[in-house]
C-alpha positions as CSV (number, residue, x, y, z in Angstrom):
1,M,72.7,-24.8,79.5
2,S,71.5,-28.3,79.4
3,K,73.1,-31.0,81.5
4,L,72.7,-33.4,78.6
5,L,74.9,-31.2,76.4
6,L,77.0,-31.0,78.4
7,L,77.7,-34.4,78.9
8,T,78.0,-35.1,75.2
9,N,80.7,-32.2,75.2
10,V,83.0,-34.5,77.9
11,L,81.9,-37.7,75.7
12,Q,83.2,-35.8,72.5
13,G,86.7,-35.1,74.5
14,L,86.6,-39.1,75.6
15,A,86.0,-40.0,72.1
16,W,88.9,-37.6,70.8
17,L,91.4,-39.3,73.1
18,P,93.2,-41.3,70.8
19,F,93.5,-38.8,68.4
20,N,95.1,-36.3,70.6
21,F,97.1,-38.6,72.1
22,F,98.9,-39.1,68.6
23,I,99.4,-35.8,68.0
24,M,100.7,-35.4,71.1
25,Q,103.4,-38.3,71.4
26,L,105.0,-37.2,68.2
27,V,106.7,-33.9,70.4
28,L,106.5,-35.2,73.7
29,P,106.9,-38.7,75.8
30,A,103.9,-41.1,76.0
31,D,103.1,-40.3,79.7
32,T,103.0,-37.0,79.4
33,A,100.9,-36.9,76.0
34,L,98.2,-39.2,77.7
35,V,97.9,-36.7,80.8
36,L,97.8,-34.0,78.5
37,S,95.2,-35.8,76.5
38,V,93.2,-36.7,79.4
39,L,93.3,-32.7,80.2
40,M,91.3,-32.1,76.9
41,V,89.0,-34.1,78.2
42,A,88.7,-31.2,81.3
43,L,89.4,-28.7,79.1
44,A,86.0,-29.5,77.4
45,F,84.2,-29.4,80.8
46,L,85.5,-26.2,81.5
47,A,85.0,-24.4,78.4
48,S,81.3,-25.4,78.4
49,L,80.7,-24.2,81.9
50,I,82.5,-20.9,81.2
51,C,80.0,-20.5,77.5
52,S,77.3,-21.6,80.0
53,L,77.8,-18.2,81.8
54,N,76.8,-16.2,78.3
55,I,80.1,-14.3,78.4
56,K,80.8,-12.1,75.6
57,A,83.8,-12.8,73.2
58,Y,86.3,-10.6,73.8
59,L,86.2,-12.0,77.4
60,Y,86.1,-15.4,76.2
61,N,89.1,-15.4,74.0
62,P,91.7,-13.8,75.7
63,V,91.1,-16.1,78.6
64,S,90.7,-19.5,76.5
65,L,94.3,-18.3,75.1
66,A,96.1,-17.8,78.7
67,V,94.8,-21.0,79.9
68,S,96.0,-22.7,76.6
69,I,99.7,-20.9,76.9
70,F,100.1,-21.7,80.6
71,I,99.0,-25.6,79.9
72,G,101.4,-25.9,77.0
73,V,104.3,-24.0,78.9
74,V,103.7,-26.5,82.2
75,G,103.0,-29.4,80.3
76,A,105.7,-29.7,77.6
77,G,109.2,-29.2,77.9
78,T,110.3,-28.3,74.3
79,V,109.5,-25.4,72.3
80,L,107.7,-27.5,69.9
81,G,105.7,-29.5,72.0
82,R,104.5,-26.1,73.9
83,L,103.3,-25.0,70.6
84,V,101.4,-28.1,69.5
85,V,99.9,-28.4,73.2
86,T,98.6,-24.7,72.6
87,I,97.2,-24.7,69.6
88,M,95.1,-28.2,70.3
89,C,93.5,-26.3,73.7
90,M,92.8,-23.4,72.1
91,V,91.1,-25.6,69.3
92,V,88.7,-27.1,72.1
93,F,88.1,-23.5,73.2
94,I,87.1,-22.4,70.0
95,S,84.8,-25.9,69.0
96,I,83.0,-25.7,72.2
97,W,82.0,-21.7,71.7
98,Y,81.1,-22.2,67.8
99,S,79.1,-25.4,68.7
100,L,77.1,-23.4,71.4
101,K,77.0,-19.7,69.9
102,K,76.1,-21.0,66.2
103,E,74.2,-24.2,67.6
104,S,76.2,-26.7,65.5
105,D,75.6,-29.8,66.5
106,F,78.6,-32.4,65.2
107,S,78.6,-35.0,68.1
108,M,77.4,-37.7,65.6
109,Q,80.1,-36.8,63.2
110,S,82.2,-36.9,66.1
111,A,81.5,-40.6,67.2
112,V,81.2,-41.9,64.0
113,F,85.0,-40.4,63.0
114,A,86.3,-41.5,66.1
115,L,85.3,-45.2,65.8
116,I,86.9,-44.9,62.4
117,I,90.4,-43.3,63.9
118,N,90.2,-46.2,66.4
119,V,90.4,-48.6,63.7
120,I,93.3,-47.1,61.9
121,Y,95.3,-45.9,65.0
122,G,94.6,-49.9,66.5
123,V,96.3,-51.4,63.1
124,M,98.9,-48.8,63.4
125,N,99.5,-49.8,67.1
126,K,99.5,-53.7,66.2
127,V,101.9,-53.1,63.2
128,A,104.8,-50.6,64.6
129,A,106.7,-51.5,67.6
130,M,106.5,-48.0,70.0
131,S,107.4,-49.3,73.5
132,D,105.0,-47.5,76.0
133,S,102.7,-45.7,73.3
134,V,101.1,-48.7,72.2
135,R,100.1,-49.8,75.4
136,Y,98.8,-46.0,76.3
137,G,97.0,-45.6,72.5
138,N,95.2,-49.0,73.6
139,A,94.1,-48.0,76.1
140,A,93.0,-44.7,74.9
141,I,91.3,-46.9,72.5
142,C,89.4,-48.6,74.6
143,I,88.1,-45.6,76.7
144,S,87.4,-43.6,73.2
145,V,85.3,-46.7,71.8
146,I,83.4,-46.9,75.4
147,S,82.4,-43.0,74.9
148,A,81.6,-43.1,71.4
149,V,79.2,-46.5,71.7
150,I,77.5,-43.8,74.8
151,L,77.6,-40.8,72.6
152,L,76.3,-42.4,69.9
153,I,73.2,-43.7,72.3
154,V,72.6,-40.4,73.3
155,R,72.6,-38.8,70.5
156,Q,69.5,-41.8,69.6
157,V,67.5,-40.3,72.4
158,D,68.1,-36.6,71.7
159,D,68.9,-36.1,68.3
160,S,66.7,-32.8,67.9
161,R,67.4,-31.3,71.4
162,S,68.4,-27.9,69.8
163,F,70.9,-27.3,72.3
164,G,68.7,-27.4,75.1
165,K,66.5,-25.1,73.9
166,A,63.5,-27.7,72.9
167,T,62.3,-31.0,74.0
168,M,62.1,-33.9,71.8
169,D,59.2,-36.5,70.1
170,I,61.4,-39.7,70.2
171,S,59.1,-41.5,68.0
172,R,60.0,-38.8,64.9
173,T,63.7,-39.9,65.2
174,Q,64.0,-43.3,67.1
175,R,63.8,-45.4,64.0
176,K,66.3,-43.9,62.3
177,N,68.6,-43.3,64.8
178,N,68.6,-46.8,65.5
179,R,69.4,-47.9,61.5
180,I,72.7,-45.3,62.1
181,F,73.6,-46.7,65.3
182,G,73.4,-50.2,64.3
183,G,75.1,-49.5,60.7
184,V,78.0,-47.5,62.1
185,I,78.7,-50.6,64.9
186,L,78.1,-53.1,62.1
187,L,80.7,-51.4,59.9
188,V,82.9,-50.9,62.7
189,L,82.8,-54.6,63.5
190,I,83.6,-55.3,59.7
191,L,86.3,-53.4,59.3
192,M,88.6,-54.4,62.7
193,G,87.4,-58.1,61.6
194,T,89.0,-57.4,58.0
195,L,92.3,-55.9,59.8
196,G,92.2,-58.7,62.2
197,R,91.5,-56.5,65.2
198,V,88.7,-59.0,66.6
199,S,90.7,-61.6,67.7
200,E,93.3,-59.7,70.0
201,I,90.0,-57.9,71.3
202,Y,88.7,-61.6,71.9
203,K,92.1,-62.5,73.5
204,F,92.4,-59.4,75.5
205,V,88.6,-60.1,77.1
206,L,89.4,-63.8,77.8
207,S,92.9,-63.0,79.6
208,L,91.1,-60.3,81.2
209,I,88.3,-62.2,82.4
210,G,90.5,-65.2,83.5
211,K,92.6,-62.6,85.5
212,I,89.9,-61.7,87.6
213,F,88.7,-65.0,88.2
214,K,92.6,-66.0,89.1
215,F,92.5,-63.1,91.4
216,L,89.4,-64.1,93.4
217,G,91.0,-67.4,93.2
218,M,94.0,-66.3,95.2
219,L,91.9,-64.1,97.9
220,L,90.0,-67.3,98.7
221,S,92.6,-69.9,98.8
222,P,95.5,-67.8,99.1
223,G,97.9,-71.1,101.2
224,A,97.6,-72.9,98.1
225,T,99.1,-69.4,95.7
226,H,102.1,-69.7,98.3
227,A,102.6,-73.4,97.9
228,E,102.8,-73.2,94.2
229,E,105.5,-70.0,94.4
230,S,107.4,-72.5,96.5
231,Q,107.4,-74.9,94.3
232,M,107.9,-72.8,91.9
233,Q,111.4,-71.6,93.3
234,Q,112.2,-75.0,94.3
235,F,112.5,-76.4,90.2
236,P,112.6,-73.3,88.3
237,G,112.8,-75.4,85.1
238,V,109.8,-76.9,85.5
239,K,106.7,-74.9,84.0
240,P,103.6,-75.0,86.4
241,T,100.8,-77.3,85.1
242,S,97.0,-75.6,85.1
243,S,94.7,-76.5,88.0
244,L,91.5,-77.6,88.0
245,F,89.6,-74.2,88.7
246,E,92.0,-72.9,85.2
247,Q,90.7,-76.1,83.3
248,I,87.2,-75.3,84.3
249,L,87.7,-71.9,83.5
250,K,88.9,-72.3,80.3
251,V,86.3,-74.8,79.1
252,V,83.5,-72.2,80.6
253,L,84.9,-69.2,78.6
254,D,85.1,-71.4,75.6
255,V,81.4,-72.5,75.8
256,L,80.6,-68.8,76.6
257,A,82.6,-68.1,73.2
258,I,80.4,-70.2,70.9
259,I,77.4,-69.1,72.3
260,L,78.0,-65.2,71.6
261,I,79.6,-66.2,68.3
262,A,76.5,-68.5,67.4
263,A,74.4,-65.8,69.0
264,F,75.7,-62.9,66.8
265,T,75.9,-65.1,63.5
266,V,71.9,-66.1,63.7
267,Y,71.2,-62.2,64.4
268,L,73.1,-61.1,61.2
269,L,71.8,-63.8,59.3
270,Y,68.2,-62.8,60.7
271,T,68.5,-59.1,59.7
272,I,70.6,-59.8,56.5
273,T,67.4,-62.5,55.4
274,K,64.9,-59.6,56.9
275,L,66.3,-56.7,54.7
276,I,66.7,-59.2,51.5
277,I,63.0,-59.7,52.1
278,K,62.3,-56.1,52.1
279,L,64.0,-55.7,49.3
280,I,62.9,-58.4,47.2
281,R,59.2,-57.0,48.2
282,N,59.7,-53.5,47.4
283,I,61.1,-54.9,44.3
284,A,58.4,-56.7,43.6
285,R,55.7,-53.8,44.6
286,W,57.8,-51.7,42.1
287,L,57.3,-54.4,38.9
288,A,53.6,-54.2,40.1
289,N,53.4,-50.9,39.7
290,R,54.7,-51.2,36.5
291,E,52.6,-54.2,35.2
292,A,49.2,-52.2,36.0
293,A,51.0,-49.4,33.7
294,A,51.3,-51.2,30.9
295,I,48.1,-52.6,31.1
296,I,46.5,-49.3,31.0
297,V,49.0,-48.2,28.5
298,N,48.2,-51.0,26.2
299,E,44.2,-50.5,26.1
300,N,44.7,-46.8,25.6
301,G,47.7,-47.2,23.6
302,L,49.4,-44.2,24.8
303,I,53.3,-45.3,24.5
304,D,54.5,-41.9,25.9
305,E,52.2,-42.3,28.8
306,K,53.5,-45.8,29.4
307,Q,57.8,-44.4,29.4
308,S,56.7,-41.3,31.7
309,L,55.3,-44.0,34.2
310,Y,58.2,-45.9,34.1
311,G,60.4,-42.7,34.5
312,K,58.2,-41.9,37.4
313,N,58.6,-45.2,39.2
314,I,62.3,-44.9,39.0
315,K,62.7,-41.2,40.0
316,K,60.5,-41.9,43.0
317,I,62.8,-44.9,44.3
318,T,65.9,-42.4,43.7
319,D,64.6,-39.6,45.3
320,K,63.9,-41.8,48.1
321,F,67.0,-42.8,48.3
322,L,68.7,-39.6,48.2
323,N,66.5,-38.2,50.8
324,R,67.2,-40.6,53.4
325,A,71.0,-40.2,52.6
326,R,70.7,-36.3,53.0
327,G,68.9,-36.8,56.2
328,L,71.1,-38.9,58.0
329,F,73.0,-36.0,59.6
330,S,70.3,-33.5,59.6
331,R,69.0,-32.6,62.7
332,E,65.9,-30.1,63.7
333,V,65.8,-26.4,63.2
334,P,66.7,-24.4,65.7
335,Y,63.6,-22.5,67.0
336,N,65.3,-19.1,66.6
337,K,65.9,-19.9,63.2
338,L,62.1,-20.7,62.4
339,P,60.7,-19.1,59.6
340,D,57.0,-17.2,60.7
341,G,55.4,-16.9,64.2
342,K,53.4,-19.8,62.6
343,A,56.2,-22.1,62.8
344,K,57.4,-20.9,66.1
345,L,53.8,-21.4,67.6
346,R,53.9,-25.1,66.2
347,R,57.1,-26.0,67.5
348,L,55.8,-24.5,71.1
349,F,52.9,-26.4,70.7
350,R,54.6,-29.3,70.4
351,N,56.8,-28.5,73.8
352,F,53.5,-28.1,75.1
353,V,52.5,-31.7,74.1
354,D,55.6,-33.1,75.1
355,K,55.5,-31.3,78.6
356,S,51.7,-32.9,79.0
357,M,52.5,-36.3,78.3
358,Q,55.3,-35.7,81.2
359,I,52.6,-34.8,83.9
360,G,50.7,-38.1,83.1
361,I,48.1,-36.4,80.4
362,T,47.4,-39.0,77.8
363,I,47.2,-37.9,74.6
364,K,45.8,-40.2,71.9
365,K,46.2,-38.8,68.2
366,S,42.6,-37.7,67.7
367,S,43.3,-35.4,70.5
368,T,42.5,-31.8,70.0
369,A,44.6,-29.0,71.3
370,D,41.0,-28.0,73.6
371,E,41.5,-31.4,75.2
372,I,45.0,-31.3,75.5
373,S,44.6,-28.1,77.4
374,R,41.5,-28.9,79.2
375,G,43.8,-32.3,80.4
376,A,46.8,-30.3,81.6
377,S,44.7,-27.4,83.4
378,A,42.9,-30.3,85.0
379,E,46.5,-31.3,86.6
380,V,48.2,-28.0,87.2
381,P,45.1,-25.3,87.7
382,S,47.4,-22.5,88.2
383,E,48.3,-22.5,84.5
384,R,45.2,-22.9,83.2
385,S,44.9,-19.2,81.3
386,L,48.6,-20.3,79.7
387,N,47.1,-23.3,78.5
388,S,43.7,-21.9,77.0
389,L,45.9,-18.9,75.6
390,M,48.1,-21.9,73.6
391,S,45.0,-23.7,72.7
392,D,43.6,-20.8,71.2
393,N,46.8,-19.7,69.2
394,Y,47.2,-22.7,68.2
395,N,43.5,-23.2,66.4
396,A,43.7,-20.1,65.2
397,V,47.2,-20.8,63.1
398,R,45.9,-24.5,62.2
399,Y,42.2,-23.9,61.4
400,G,42.2,-19.7,60.1
401,D,46.2,-19.5,59.3
402,I,46.1,-16.5,61.4
403,E,49.4,-15.1,62.7
404,P,50.3,-15.2,66.4
405,S,50.4,-11.7,68.1
406,P,54.0,-10.9,68.9
407,E,52.7,-10.5,72.7
408,D,50.8,-13.9,72.9
409,L,53.9,-15.4,71.4
410,E,56.0,-13.5,73.7
411,I,54.5,-15.2,76.6
412,L,54.2,-18.7,75.6
413,E,57.7,-18.7,74.8
414,E,59.0,-17.9,78.5
415,K,57.0,-21.4,79.6
416,F,57.4,-23.5,76.4
417,N,60.7,-22.4,74.6
418,I,62.4,-24.9,76.9
């Protein structure tokens, strides 16, 4: 099993931490619910390791059920709590098994859903007075947001990994994932700003930075701290005045906050302006196409042709938008689900190209399969025959539309089906 896949499963467990805590704290004490929610992350790690052993379902299901019941009985003190904990543990085990065996990746959806849930749960913590649940819930939200962002970044550089079975040409999907990543983060910031959470996060971050600097000041000058405490004990009714260090710190933090807000505002305005300019150019190009069609129509007198060209332009824009919308959460077809041997060989050749680039082979757009094979053989002479077999089969598929033999395909799969 891929280490990256194991990391993805753990990050998904951390991203779902607030949701698990919210469900458990309804039937359990807040501290117990938080511990069990963190334990769910350990279960995701454990389930991934068990699935990597390729055990059968008739062994995996009883083991997962026994572990879930044990955690429910030990962790919860009521019948309802034990039932809820057992069910949630089984959901973790089943979801990991399904994602690995069915090769269905839900990391992107999990990250987006977690960010949305965090906004809703944060508002609930702000409105409701739930004692310890608020403190633990905010901690879970903080962990979840960090994990979801890391998960989006990991998915961004490994969108088509096919669960560790195929390498990826990053240039094919990185632009799309950059747009998705930026759009999701921007949407979450807008929602949090609309619901009044940005100011609280801003205050929390500033107070945390202030406490860190105050702690460092206490370490550097402990005598001043003891003197201030003794003075407060002598005059309990008098509020302590801000020291020069605290005043300087406040000014520095205010300046940094203004700089960050100004930089973010400039970047946001630049992005919006760039999108508007691009939209105007696309509309102008589309109108230019309509104008050219109208000139041809007026010269030839073909009114029906003019209307069909108008409809063609509109259909082209609509189809382009729909294709982008459908491709938001699409991923590469797994290797074992490719339709025929020619498609599988093309996938293997792409993996061969990626591997050649990793060992230092310079590959251009005009490079042929034979050139890549010779370069790889020069770096690793022991694989010369294998590289020649790959180039010969790829040339036959590309130029002759010839299906590779099962024997050759099996040999190449052992080496390049990563």
